[in-house]
C-alpha positions in Angstrom: -1.9 -21.1 12.2 1.9 -20.7 12.5 2.8 -17.0 11.6 5.0 -16.2 8.4 8.2 -14.5 9.3 9.4 -11.9 7.1 13.0 -12.2 6.5 15.7 -9.1 5.6 19.8 -9.3 5.1 21.2 -6.7 7.2 24.5 -5.7 8.8 25.2 -4.9 12.2 27.8 -2.4 12.6 30.4 -2.5 15.6 29.8 -6.1 16.2 33.2 -7.9 16.8 32.9 -11.3 19.0 31.0 -13.8 19.8 29.3 -11.9 22.6 28.5 -9.1 20.6 26.2 -11.9 19.0 24.2 -12.9 21.9 23.4 -9.7 23.2 21.8 -8.7 20.0 19.7 -11.9 20.0 19.2 -11.2 23.1 17.3 -7.8 22.3 15.9 -8.9 19.2 14.1 -11.9 21.0 12.0 -9.4 23.5 10.0 -8.4 19.9 9.7 -11.8 18.9 12.6 -11.4 16.2 16.2 -13.9 15.6 18.6 -13.5 13.5 21.8 -15.3 12.2 24.8 -12.7 12.7 28.7 -13.3 11.2 30.6 -11.4 14.4 33.9 -11.2 12.0 31.6 -9.2 8.6 28.3 -8.3 10.8 26.4 -9.5 7.7 22.8 -11.0 9.1 19.7 -13.0 8.7 17.2 -11.2 10.8 13.9 -12.8 10.9 10.8 -11.3 12.7 6.9 -11.7 12.3 5.4 -8.6 10.8 2.4 -9.0 13.3 4.1 -8.6 16.4 7.2 -6.2 15.0 8.4 -3.6 12.4 12.0 -3.0 10.7 12.2 -0.2 12.7 11.2 -2.4 16.0 14.0 -4.6 15.2 16.4 -1.9 14.3 15.9 -0.4 17.8 16.2 -3.5 19.3 20.0 -3.6 18.1 20.3 -0.1 18.8 19.3 -1.2 22.6 22.0 -3.9 22.3 24.7 -1.5 22.1 25.3 -1.6 18.0 23.4 0.0 15.0 22.6 -1.2 10.8 24.1 0.0 8.1 21.1 2.1 6.2 20.7 4.5 3.6 18.4 7.4 3.4 16.5 9.0 0.2 14.8 12.4 0.0 11.7 12.9 -2.3 9.2 15.1 -3.1 5.5 13.9 -2.5 2.2 15.6 -3.7 -0.3 15.5 -0.8 -1.6 17.5 2.2 -1.1 17.4 5.4 -3.8 15.4 6.4 -2.6 12.5 4.5 1.1 12.7 6.1 -0.1 10.4 8.5 -1.3 7.2 6.3 1.3 8.2 3.5 4.2 7.8 6.4 2.6 4.3 7.3 1.7 3.2 4.0 5.9 3.8 3.2 6.8 2.6 6.4 4.8 -1.1 5.6 6.9 -1.8 2.4 10.2 -3.8 2.6 13.2 -2.8 3.6 11.8 0.8 5.2 13.0 1.7 8.6 11.3 5.1 8.8 9.8 7.4 7.0 9.0 10.9 7.6 7.1 13.8 5.7 7.2 17.5 6.2 4.2 19.0 4.7 5.7 22.7 5.1 8.6 21.6 2.3 6.6 19.0 0.6 9.8 16.4 0.4 9.7 13.0 2.1 12.6 11.2 4.0 12.9 7.3 3.8 15.5 5.5 6.0 15.6 2.3 4.5 17.7 -0.8 4.8 20.3 -0.9 1.4 20.3 -4.8 1.4 16.4 -5.1 1.2 15.7 -2.6 -1.6 17.4 0.3 -3.8 16.5 3.9 -4.0 14.5 3.3 -7.7 13.0 0.1 -6.3 11.8 2.2 -3.4 10.3 5.1 -5.2 8.4 2.5 -7.8 6.6 0.9 -5.1 5.5 4.2 -3.2 4.3 5.0 -6.8 2.3 1.4 -6.5 0.8 2.5 -3.6 -0.9 5.6 -5.6 1.3 8.5 -4.6 2.9 10.9 -6.8 6.4 11.4 -5.8 9.3 12.5 -7.9 13.1 12.3 -6.7 14.4 15.4 -5.0 17.6 17.3 -6.3 20.0 18.7 -3.5 19.2 21.9 -4.5 15.5 21.3 -3.8 16.1 19.9 -0.8 18.5 22.4 0.5 15.8 25.2 -0.6 13.3 22.8 1.3 14.9 22.5 4.8 15.5 26.2 4.3 11.6 27.2 3.5 11.8 31.1 3.6 9.4 32.9 6.0 8.7 35.8 3.9 5.8 33.9 1.6 3.5 33.3 5.1 4.6 36.7 6.4 3.7 38.3 2.7 0.8 36.7 2.4 -0.7 38.1 5.5 0.5 41.7 4.9 -1.2 42.0 1.9 -4.7 40.5 3.2 -4.4 42.6 6.2 -3.6 45.9 3.8 -6.6 44.8 1.7 -8.9 45.0 5.1 -7.5 47.6 6.5 -7.7 49.8 3.5 -11.4 48.9 2.6 -12.3 49.6 6.0 -10.6 53.3 5.8 -12.6 53.4 2.6 -15.8 52.7 4.2 -15.6 55.5 6.9 -14.3 57.4 4.2 -10.6 58.1 5.9 -9.0 57.0 2.9 -9.6 58.1 -1.1 -11.1 55.0 -3.0 -9.4 53.0 -5.4 -10.3 50.5 -8.0 -11.4 47.2 -8.0 -8.2 46.1 -9.8 -5.9 47.8 -6.3 -7.5 44.5 -4.8 -7.2 41.9 -7.6 -3.8 42.8 -7.9 -3.2 42.1 -4.0 -5.5 38.7 -4.4 -3.2 37.5 -7.3 -0.1 38.4 -5.5 -1.2 36.2 -2.9 -2.4 33.4 -4.9 1.2 33.5 -6.6 3.0 33.6 -3.2 1.0 29.9 -2.1 0.7 28.4 -5.6 2.0 25.4 -4.1 -0.8 25.0 -1.6 -3.5 25.8 -4.2 -2.1 23.2 -5.9 -1.7 20.5 -3.3 -5.1 21.1 -2.3 -6.8 20.5 -5.7 -4.9 17.5 -6.3 -6.1 15.9 -2.7 -9.3 17.1 -4.3 -8.8 15.2 -7.7 -7.9 12.3 -5.5 -11.2 12.2 -3.7 -9.4 13.0 -0.6 -9.5 16.3 0.5 -8.1 18.4 3.1 -7.8 21.4 4.8 -5.7 22.4 1.7 -8.4 21.5 -0.7 -10.8 23.7 1.2 -8.2 26.7 1.5 -7.8 26.0 -2.2 -11.6 25.9 -2.8 -12.7 29.2 -1.0 -9.2 31.3 -2.5 -10.1 30.6 -6.1 -14.0 31.1 -5.4 -12.9 34.4 -3.8 -10.9 35.6 -6.1 -13.1 35.1 -9.5 
């Protein structure tokens, strides 16, 4: 049975002569792809077998020939756990027009590089939502905040936990005056508030029946607090 090839319109950057086209076609043939390239504008129609190659492979082949393709990038927030990251990246990368997808569990942001001649930001977000993922466009301020995730959160959380354990140990040996339960409840509340995003992601993963390590942390932290 003959494989059904996918066709995508792209624009190759740096093409200005027929020999450039020959070089590109030679590299594309290595991944089972072919293309009709306009040497004067760079606009091309590339055809490839999705069972043998992806759009990322096509772009990589063009780069190996010494050229590049016009592309755009989109950053959006995604509600998923660290263990779901690989599946998320794989599913998004399989969408039409997507060249690459990377998700950071630390920031909760996904960056997708895509072909603007095959899809748009709105279409891309809608396609990701249809896969079952909860995503929202990220404003510039959110992107900047995510890229410089503060280190004080894990440090302060660790310090509060260490304080609670150390003081309780000192109390047990009579080396420190006893304090009310409210003191430890206050430390626990502060730690939970500092890590509310981690707990939220954990419970959302649990609600999707796809528990992750964050789900375990969220459950254990909540039970311990109660």
